[in-house]
C-alpha positions in Angstrom: -148.7 120.7 10.3 -145.6 121.1 12.4 -145.6 120.3 16.1 -142.7 120.9 18.5 -140.8 117.9 19.9 -139.8 120.0 22.9 -140.6 123.4 24.5 -137.5 124.4 26.5 -137.3 127.4 28.8 -133.8 129.0 28.9 -131.8 131.8 30.4 -129.1 132.9 28.0 -127.3 135.1 30.6 -126.7 132.2 33.0 -126.8 129.4 30.4 -129.7 127.7 32.1 -130.8 124.6 30.0 -128.8 125.7 27.0 -125.8 123.3 27.3 -126.8 121.7 30.7 -129.4 121.6 33.4 -129.0 124.0 36.3 -130.7 124.6 39.7 -132.7 127.4 38.2 -136.1 126.7 36.6 -136.6 123.7 38.9 -140.2 123.3 37.7 -138.9 122.2 34.3 -138.0 118.6 34.0 -137.2 118.2 30.3 -133.8 118.2 28.4 -131.5 121.1 27.7 -131.2 122.4 24.2 -128.1 120.4 23.4 -129.6 117.2 24.9 -132.7 117.7 22.8 -130.6 118.2 19.6 -128.6 115.1 20.4 -131.8 113.1 20.6 -132.8 113.7 17.0 -131.9 110.9 14.6 -131.8 111.2 10.8 -133.6 108.4 8.9 -130.7 107.9 6.6 -127.1 109.2 6.7 -125.6 110.9 3.6 -123.1 108.1 3.1 -125.9 105.5 2.9 -127.6 107.4 0.1 -126.7 106.9 -3.7 -123.4 108.4 -4.9 -123.6 112.1 -5.9 -120.2 113.6 -6.8 -120.5 117.1 -8.3 -117.4 118.0 -10.3 -115.7 121.1 -9.1 -112.8 121.1 -11.6 -110.6 119.0 -13.8 -106.8 119.2 -13.3 -104.6 118.1 -16.1 -100.9 117.3 -15.5 -99.4 113.9 -15.6 -102.8 112.6 -14.7 -106.2 114.0 -15.4 -107.7 114.4 -11.9 -111.4 115.1 -11.5 -112.0 116.9 -8.2 -115.1 117.7 -6.1 -116.9 116.9 -2.9 -118.8 113.7 -2.3 -122.2 115.0 -1.4 -123.8 111.6 -0.8 -122.8 107.9 -1.0 -119.3 106.5 -1.3 -117.0 106.2 -4.3 -114.3 103.6 -4.5 -111.4 102.6 -6.7 -112.8 100.1 -9.3 -116.3 101.5 -9.2 -118.2 101.8 -12.5 -119.5 105.3 -12.7 -121.8 107.4 -14.9 -121.2 111.0 -15.9 -124.3 113.1 -16.1 -125.9 114.8 -18.0 -124.0 113.1 -20.9 -124.6 109.6 -19.6 -121.1 108.3 -20.5 -119.8 105.5 -18.3 -116.3 104.6 -17.1 -114.4 103.1 -14.2 -112.6 104.8 -11.3 -108.9 103.9 -11.8 -107.7 105.6 -8.6 -108.8 107.9 -5.8 -106.4 110.8 -5.4 -105.6 112.7 -2.2 -102.7 115.1 -1.6 -99.7 113.3 0.1 -102.0 110.4 1.2 -103.0 107.1 -0.4 -106.7 106.5 -0.6 -109.0 103.9 -2.2 -112.4 105.4 -1.3 -114.1 108.7 -0.3 -117.5 109.0 1.5 -120.1 111.7 1.9 -118.5 115.0 3.1 -115.1 114.3 1.7 -113.4 116.5 -0.9 -111.3 114.3 -3.2 -110.1 113.6 -6.7 -110.5 110.6 -9.0 -108.7 109.4 -12.1 -110.9 107.4 -14.6 -110.0 104.4 -16.6 -111.2 105.9 -19.9 -110.9 109.6 -20.9 -114.6 110.4 -21.1 -115.5 114.1 -21.3 -116.0 115.6 -17.8 -116.3 119.2 -16.9 -117.3 121.4 -14.0 -120.9 121.1 -13.1 -121.2 117.4 -14.2 -122.5 115.0 -11.6 -120.8 111.6 -11.2 -123.0 108.7 -9.9 -123.0 105.0 -9.9 -124.9 103.3 -12.8 -127.9 102.5 -10.6 -130.4 104.7 -8.7 -129.8 107.7 -10.9 -130.8 111.3 -10.2 -133.1 113.1 -12.7 -131.7 114.9 -15.8 -134.2 117.5 -16.9 -134.9 121.0 -18.2 -138.0 121.5 -16.0 -138.0 122.0 -12.3 -140.9 122.4 -9.8 -139.7 124.5 -6.9 -140.6 126.4 -3.8 -138.9 129.8 -4.1 -138.1 132.6 -1.6 -137.5 136.0 -3.4 -135.1 138.4 -1.6 -134.5 141.2 -4.1 -136.3 144.5 -4.0 -136.9 144.3 -7.8 -139.6 141.8 -8.4 -138.9 138.6 -10.5 -141.0 138.7 -13.6 -142.3 135.6 -15.3 -140.1 134.6 -18.2 -137.2 136.8 -17.0 -133.8 135.2 -17.9 -131.9 134.5 -14.7 -128.9 132.4 -13.5 -129.6 129.2 -11.5 -126.9 127.5 -9.4 -127.3 124.0 -8.0 -124.3 122.3 -6.5 -121.5 123.1 -9.0 -124.0 123.5 -11.9 -124.6 126.9 -13.4 -127.2 127.5 -16.1 -129.5 130.2 -17.3 -133.2 129.7 -16.8 -136.6 131.4 -16.7 -139.7 131.1 -14.6 -142.2 129.5 -16.9 -145.1 129.5 -14.4 -145.8 131.2 -11.1 -148.4 128.8 -9.7 -149.0 130.4 -6.3 -147.5 133.4 -4.4 -147.5 133.3 -0.6 -147.0 136.0 2.1 -143.9 134.7 4.0 -145.2 136.3 7.2 -148.8 135.1 7.3 -148.4 132.0 4.9 -151.6 133.2 3.2 -152.0 132.8 -0.5 -151.7 136.2 -2.2 -152.3 135.2 -5.8 -152.4 132.3 -8.2 -151.1 132.1 -11.7 -149.2 135.3 -11.0 -146.9 137.4 -13.3 -144.3 138.3 -10.7 -142.8 137.6 -7.3 -142.0 140.5 -5.0 -139.5 141.0 -2.2 -140.0 138.5 0.7 -142.7 136.6 -1.1 -142.6 132.8 -1.4 -143.9 131.1 -4.6 -144.5 127.7 -6.1 -142.9 127.9 -9.6 -142.1 125.9 -12.6 -138.6 126.7 -13.9 -137.3 125.9 -17.4 -133.5 125.7 -17.8 -131.6 126.4 -21.0 -129.7 123.2 -20.8 -130.2 120.0 -18.9 -129.5 119.9 -15.2 -129.0 117.0 -12.7 -131.4 117.4 -9.7 -133.1 115.6 -6.9 -136.2 116.2 -4.8 -135.0 118.2 -1.7 -136.5 115.6 0.6 -134.4 112.9 -0.9 -130.9 114.3 -1.4 -130.7 117.9 -0.2 -127.4 118.7 -1.9 -128.9 118.4 -5.3 -132.4 119.6 -4.2 -131.5 123.2 -3.3 -130.5 126.1 -5.5 -130.1 129.9 -5.7 -131.0 132.4 -8.4 -128.7 135.2 -9.3 -128.8 138.5 -11.2 -125.6 140.3 -10.3 -125.9 138.9 -6.8 -127.9 136.1 -5.2 -131.6 137.2 -5.1 -133.5 134.0 -4.3 -133.1 130.6 -2.7 -135.2 127.6 -3.4 -135.8 123.9 -2.9 -136.9 121.4 -5.6 -140.3 119.9 -4.9 -141.1 118.1 -8.1 -139.1 116.7 -11.0 -139.8 115.8 -14.6 -137.5 113.2 -16.1 -136.4 114.2 -19.6 -133.2 112.3 -19.7 -134.5 109.7 -22.2 
């Protein structure tokens, strides 16, 4: 159910209608590719969404500095925050940047924070504000694209990475397998996913992870699966809250 916003004729060799309009293709009266891209507006910018700050590392010297990249929202000195999946709460004592004073950091910014209380924080934890929380769960519904020549068997133990989180998991159910070229359903309730096949799956993780629906906050809604190397990419399509 996707329809194009524009259909644009181009000539790559002369740059016709790539970056700008030219005298060639005079029959075409629409925008160039860059003009078309500039016309698209997102419904909500990342900094307007709830705070999601995946912890990259914790540096301990004179201060204990929690570092990472703000994936959405804005964090500020004095904010009350929650550390997930543990659920512990504390306050941001300071925002730390190298050779620069700062009191806040918004989406897209790599930064560090010092907390008022020394709650336990480790790589893979997700820092949020106390309201509008993500889901903490051990079950994930996902749309998965398998890229390895060796099929993925149901119940195979495999590594999942989402933001800075890393956890072992297994595919509990392969609900539907789809041919990625034709988009036709190959099988339902399958036992494996083969190379270049797409599947709707239910994943069970060995410990709790912090996730979002991909359509809400993409940075916590996409993941990869790894054996020795990356062998699949996926997006989260459904979530089951088991944080309580």
